C-alpha positions in Angstrom: 67.4 -10.4 -5.1 65.3 -12.5 -2.3 62.2 -11.2 -1.3 61.9 -10.4 2.1 59.5 -12.2 4.0 56.4 -10.0 5.1 55.7 -9.9 8.7 51.9 -9.8 9.4 51.3 -7.5 12.4 47.9 -6.6 14.7 48.0 -3.3 15.7 46.4 -2.8 19.3 44.5 0.8 20.7 45.9 1.8 17.1 44.9 5.2 17.5 45.6 7.8 14.5 48.5 4.7 13.4 51.7 6.0 14.8 52.5 2.5 15.4 51.8 1.4 11.9 53.7 4.9 10.3 56.4 3.6 12.4 56.7 0.0 11.0 55.4 0.4 7.4 56.7 4.3 6.9 54.7 6.6 4.9 54.1 5.7 1.2 57.3 4.1 1.9 58.7 7.2 3.6 61.2 6.9 6.8 60.0 9.3 10.0 63.1 10.1 10.7 64.1 11.1 6.8 61.0 13.7 7.0 59.2 11.4 4.3 62.6 11.8 1.9 63.8 8.2 1.5 62.5 5.2 1.6 62.2 2.9 4.8 63.8 -0.9 5.8 60.7 -2.4 6.7 59.0 -5.6 5.4 55.7 -5.5 8.4 52.2 -5.1 6.7 49.5 -4.2 9.4 46.5 -6.5 8.2 44.7 -5.9 10.9 43.5 -3.2 13.7 41.8 -2.0 16.2 40.7 1.2 17.8 37.3 2.3 20.0 37.5 4.9 21.9 34.9 4.5 25.1 34.0 8.6 25.7 32.8 8.5 22.5 31.9 5.3 20.5 29.3 6.8 18.3 32.2 9.6 16.8 35.6 8.1 17.1 37.1 10.2 15.2 40.6 8.6 15.8 38.6 5.6 14.0 37.8 7.7 11.7 41.4 9.0 10.5 43.1 5.2 11.3 40.3 3.9 8.3 40.8 6.7 5.9 44.6 7.2 6.1 45.4 3.4 6.1 42.3 1.8 3.5 43.9 -1.2 3.1 44.2 -4.0 6.1 41.0 -5.1 7.9 40.1 -2.2 10.6 37.7 -2.9 13.7 35.7 -0.2 15.2 34.2 -1.9 18.4 35.3 -2.8 21.9 38.7 -4.4 22.2 37.0 -6.9 24.6 34.3 -7.7 22.1 37.0 -8.6 19.4 36.4 -12.2 18.2 40.1 -13.8 18.5 38.4 -15.6 14.8 39.2 -11.9 13.4 42.8 -11.9 14.4 43.1 -15.9 13.9 42.3 -15.8 10.0 45.1 -13.7 9.2 48.2 -15.6 10.7 49.7 -12.8 12.2 53.6 -12.6 13.3 53.8 -9.6 15.1 51.4 -8.1 17.3 51.7 -4.3 18.4 50.2 -1.9 21.0 50.5 0.9 23.4 48.0 -0.9 25.8 45.8 1.7 28.4 47.6 2.3 31.8 45.7 0.8 34.4 45.5 -1.4 37.3 46.9 -5.0 36.1 45.4 -6.7 39.5 44.3 -10.3 39.4 40.8 -10.3 41.3 40.8 -14.1 41.4 42.2 -17.5 39.6 38.5 -19.0 38.2 39.0 -22.9 39.6 37.9 -25.0 36.5 38.5 -22.6 33.9 42.1 -22.0 31.3 41.9 -18.4 31.6 42.1 -16.1 34.4 39.6 -13.8 35.5 41.8 -9.8 35.4 40.6 -6.8 37.2 37.0 -5.8 35.1 38.0 -2.9 32.8 41.4 -3.7 32.9 42.6 -4.3 29.0 46.4 -6.2 30.0 43.2 -9.0 30.6 42.6 -9.0 26.8 46.3 -8.9 25.7 46.3 -12.0 27.4 43.3 -14.0 26.2 44.5 -12.8 22.8 47.9 -14.3 23.5 46.6 -17.6 24.8 43.7 -18.4 22.8 45.8 -17.6 19.4 46.8 -21.2 17.7 49.3 -19.2 15.7 50.8 -17.1 18.2 52.9 -13.9 16.9 56.7 -14.7 17.2 56.9 -10.8 18.3 55.1 -8.3 20.9 56.0 -4.7 20.9 54.5 -2.6 23.4 54.0 0.7 24.7 52.9 2.4 28.2 53.8 5.4 30.7 57.1 5.2 32.3 55.0 4.5 35.6 54.2 1.3 34.9 57.3 -0.1 36.4 56.5 1.8 39.3 52.8 0.8 40.4 50.8 0.6 42.1 51.6 2.7 45.1 51.4 0.7 48.2 53.2 -2.0 46.3 56.0 -0.5 43.8 56.7 -3.1 40.4 53.7 -5.0 41.8 51.9 -4.5 38.0 54.8 -4.8 35.9 55.8 -7.9 37.7 51.8 -9.8 36.4 53.5 -8.0 33.6 55.9 -9.9 33.0 55.3 -13.2 34.9 51.9 -13.2 32.6 54.1 -13.0 29.6 56.6 -15.5 30.6 53.9 -18.1 31.2 52.5 -17.3 27.9 56.2 -18.4 26.5 57.4 -14.9 25.1 60.9 -13.8 26.9 60.4 -10.1 27.5 62.1 -7.3 27.2 62.1 -3.0 28.0 63.5 0.0 28.1 62.5 3.4 29.4 63.0 5.7 26.4 63.0 9.4 26.3 62.7 9.7 22.7 63.9 13.9 23.2 67.3 12.2 24.1 67.4 10.4 21.0 67.6 12.8 18.8 63.5 13.5 18.1 61.5 16.4 18.3 60.0 15.6 21.9 61.1 14.8 25.5 58.5 12.3 26.1 59.4 9.6 28.2 57.6 5.6 27.4 58.3 2.4 28.8 58.3 0.0 25.4 57.9 -3.8 25.6 59.5 -6.4 23.1 58.4 -9.7 23.4 60.5 -12.6 21.5 58.5 -16.0 21.1 60.3 -18.9 22.4 61.5 -21.0 19.9 61.3 -17.9 17.8 64.2 -16.4 15.8 65.2 -13.4 17.5 64.4 -15.3 20.5 67.7 -18.0 19.9 69.5 -15.1 18.9 69.2 -13.4 22.3 68.1 -15.9 25.3 70.3 -18.2 26.6 69.6 -20.8 29.2 71.1 -19.0 31.9 69.3 -15.1 31.8 72.8 -14.5 33.6 74.7 -15.3 30.5 72.2 -13.6 27.9 74.5 -10.5 25.8 72.5 -7.9 26.7 73.8 -5.2 24.2 72.7 -7.0 21.5 69.2 -7.0 22.0 66.5 -5.7 20.0 66.2 -2.4 22.4 69.5 -2.2 22.7 71.0 -2.0 19.1 68.6 0.6 18.0 68.8 2.9 21.0 73.1 2.7 22.3 73.5 3.4 25.7 76.9 4.5 27.8 78.9 1.4 28.6 77.8 -0.5 32.0 78.6 -3.6 33.8 76.2 -6.1 32.9 76.9 -8.6 36.0 76.9 -5.5 39.0 72.8 -5.6 38.3 70.6 -7.6 40.3 68.6 -10.4 39.8 64.6 -10.5 40.0 62.6 -14.1 40.9 59.2 -13.7 40.4 57.6 -16.1 41.8 53.8 -17.5 42.4 50.7 -17.9 40.3 49.9 -14.5 39.1 46.9 -14.0 41.9 50.0 -14.8 44.7 51.9 -11.9 42.8 48.8 -9.2 42.8 48.5 -10.2 46.9 52.1 -10.2 47.9 54.7 -9.0 45.7 57.2 -6.6 46.7 54.7 -5.5 50.0 56.0 -2.5 52.4 58.6 -1.9 50.1 59.2 1.6 49.3 61.2 1.1 45.8 60.5 -0.6 42.9 62.8 -3.3 41.8 62.5 -2.7 38.5 65.3 -0.8 37.0 64.5 1.0 33.6 65.7 -1.4 31.1 66.4 -5.3 31.3 65.3 -8.8 30.3 62.9 -11.5 31.8 62.2 -15.5 30.7 62.0 -18.2 32.6 60.5 -15.5 35.7 63.9 -14.3 35.6 64.8 -10.5 35.7 67.7 -9.3 34.8 67.6 -5.3 35.3 70.3 -2.9 35.2 69.7 0.9 35.0 71.3 2.9 32.1 71.9 6.2 30.4 71.6 7.5 27.1 74.5 8.8 25.2 74.8 12.3 24.9 73.1 13.0 21.2 72.5 16.1 19.1 68.6 16.9 19.8 66.0 18.0 17.6 64.7 21.3 18.4 61.5 22.5 19.0 62.8 25.6 16.4 63.0 23.2 13.5 59.7 21.5 14.1 58.3 25.1 13.9 55.9 26.2 10.7 57.6 28.8 8.6 54.3 29.9 6.7 51.7 31.9 8.0 50.3 31.5 11.6 46.5 31.7 11.9 45.6 34.9 14.1 43.6 32.6 16.2 47.0 30.7 17.8 48.3 34.1 18.9 47.7 35.6 23.1 47.9 38.7 23.7 51.1 39.8 26.1 48.3 41.1 28.6 46.7 37.7 28.5 50.0 35.7 28.8 51.8 38.6 32.1 48.5 38.3 34.2 49.8 36.7 37.7 45.6 36.2 38.4 44.4 34.0 35.6 46.3 34.1 32.7 49.3 32.3 32.3 52.2 33.5 34.1 49.3 32.4 36.9 49.2 29.0 35.7 52.9 28.1 34.9 54.0 30.3 38.4 54.4 28.2 41.4 51.4 27.3 44.3 51.4 26.2 47.7 47.4 25.8 49.2 45.7 24.9 52.2 42.8 22.8 51.5 40.3 20.3 52.7 38.9 16.9 52.2 35.8 17.2 51.3 34.4 13.9 53.3 37.0 13.7 56.1 37.9 17.2 56.5 41.5 15.9 56.8 43.4 19.3 55.8 46.7 19.4 54.0 49.1 21.0 52.4 49.1 21.2 48.1 51.7 22.5 46.1 53.4 22.4 42.4 56.5 24.5 41.6 57.8 26.9 38.7 58.3 26.1 35.7 58.8 28.1 32.5 56.7 30.7 31.1 57.4 30.0 26.8 59.7 27.0 25.6 62.7 26.3 25.4 63.2 26.3 21.4 66.6 24.8 22.0 65.3 21.8 22.8 62.7 19.3 22.7 59.9 20.5 23.4 57.9 19.3 26.3 55.8 16.0 26.4 52.8 16.8 24.9 49.4 16.0 26.9 45.5 15.2 25.6 44.9 18.4 28.0 47.0 20.2 24.4 44.1 21.8 22.9 42.1 25.0 24.0 43.0 28.6 24.2 42.7 29.3 27.9 45.8 30.1 30.2 47.5 26.7 31.3 50.0 25.1 32.9 50.1 21.9 30.8 49.7 23.8 27.2 53.0 25.0 25.2 53.2 28.6 24.7 56.3 29.9 22.8 57.9 33.5 22.3 58.5 34.6 19.2 61.0 37.5 19.1 63.7 39.2 16.0 64.8 42.3 15.8 62.7 44.2 14.0 59.6 43.6 15.8 58.2 43.5 19.6 58.1 40.0 20.8 54.6 37.7 20.0 53.6 34.8 21.9 51.1 31.8 20.5 50.6 28.7 20.6 51.5 25.6 19.2 49.6 24.9 15.8 48.1 21.1 14.9 50.9 20.6 12.3 53.6 21.1 14.6 52.2 19.2 17.3 51.9 16.6 14.8 55.5 17.0 13.8 56.9 16.6 17.6 55.3 13.0 17.0 56.7 12.9 13.9 53.5 12.0 11.5 53.3 13.5 8.3 51.6 17.5 8.5 48.0 17.4 8.2 47.8 13.8 9.1 44.7 14.5 11.6 43.1 17.4 9.4 40.2 15.4 8.2 38.5 12.5 7.5 36.5 11.4 4.7 32.8 10.7 6.5 31.6 7.8 4.0 27.8 8.1 4.9 28.0 11.7 2.5 31.3 10.5 0.9 32.5 14.3 1.9 35.9 15.8 4.0 35.9 16.4 7.5 37.9 18.6 8.8 38.6 18.0 12.6 39.2 21.2 15.1 42.7 21.9 16.3 41.7 21.4 19.6 40.2 17.1 18.5 43.8 17.1 16.8 45.7 18.5 19.9 44.0 15.7 21.9 44.9 13.0 18.9 48.3 13.9 19.3 48.7 14.1 23.5 47.5 10.2 22.7 49.8 9.8 20.3 53.4 8.3 20.1 57.1 9.6 18.6 56.9 7.5 15.5 61.1 7.7 15.3 60.7 5.4 18.0 59.3 2.7 17.2 61.3 3.0 13.4 64.1 2.5 15.0 62.9 -1.1 17.0 61.3 -2.2 13.6 63.8 -1.5 11.4 66.1 -3.5 13.6 64.3 -6.1 13.7 63.9 -6.2 9.6 68.3 -6.3 9.7 67.9 -9.3 12.5 66.0 -11.4 10.7 67.4 -10.3 7.1 71.0 -10.7 8.4 72.0 -6.9 7.1 
C-alpha cells in the first residue's frame, strides 16, 4: 500500500484543540464514531498558536493544549508577535483556525509598502500577513467564524466578508464558503458557523474545482458540498457578485445604503467574482441532547432547587421569560423600548442542544445557560445544569478533555474549574464538522 503524503498543518487561535482533533483524530480515532473507529486522515499539526489576551499569564486553553498535544511546536504569544520564520520552517500544506469576528476594515493603504494597514486589533490582517509573507504558501485554508460575518457591519452589510474574499483571491486563493448548522448534520449541538475553504491556485483540488469561468464551476463537487450534502437546486438561478476596487475602496464603497447583504449562506469566489446561493440541508436524524447526558452520578452542585427555577422575580423563570422595558441612554437621554422574547424554561432533550456560549458556566440563573428537567415515573422531577463532560460531548471532545493540565513548573496536575471548562467549550467548535471537511480532503487527494 502506498504511503500517503503527510499534510502539515499550522493551527491558529487553537483554543483547546478542536481543529486538531477534527483533522488528526484523538489517538487515531474519529470523533464521529465516538472515538471507537480509526479516522481517515493524513493531517499532522506541526505548529500551533493559542493566546488569550485577557489572561496572558494564565492562559488555561494553551496549557490544556500543550498537555494534550505534546508533539509539534506550540506558541503561547500574541499572534501579532509571531515570527513568520517560526511557521516557514515547517513548510506547511494547510492553515486552519477559528479567527475572531472583528471589524475588518482597512484604515489606509500604505504607500511604498508591500502590505496593508489593517485596522488595529483586527486579527484578520495577521492571517493576511502570514499568507502574504510565506515563501511556501499552504495549498489549503480551513477557517471558521460566526455566521453573522456575511452580514457585517450593520451599516454596510457584507462589506467585511467582501474584504476577506477579495483579499484571499488577491493572495492566490479561490474561496468556498458555507454557513453550517452542526445540528442539521447529525451532530449534538445547534451551532451555526461559517466555514471558509481556500484553495491555492494550481493546487490539486483547485485544479479539480475551478475552471476559467466561475459560472461553469461544478458546485456540487466542491469540498463543502461533498462533505455536507444539500437539497437539489438550480445553480444558474443564483446571482454573481463582482467585488471591485482596492481593499480600501471596498472598505468605503461596498454595498453602501443597501439593507441586505449580497452574500447568501453558500458560495464560491475566484478572480473577484463570487457566485452565491441559498442552500438547505437535507433532513438527517438528529443527535439529541438526551443521548449525550451522563449516566453516572451527577455532582450535587449542578442541581437547581425547583423554587429557584420557578422564581419569576429573579430566578430561572424570570430570565427565560419575555421582557419589555423602556430604557434611556445615559448620555443622550434618548428613550427607547428594549425587549426580548420568551424562551423555553428547560431544554428539549429530543433535539441537539442549543449553542453553547462563553457565559455557560456558573450557578446563577441565566437566560443563556442550559437548564434540563430530569423526570421519571417513580420520582418527582429534578432540574440541573449541564456538566463539563456534557458540554464537551456537545462539541464532540473526548470526555474530560478540559479537566486538568500539567503544571510543568511544579510537575503536578491542576484541575480546571467547572465554570472555566464551560467557558472553553463556549469558545470551541463542533469537531465533527471539521472532521467531515478533513475526511473529504483526504479522500479527494488520495482518490478514494
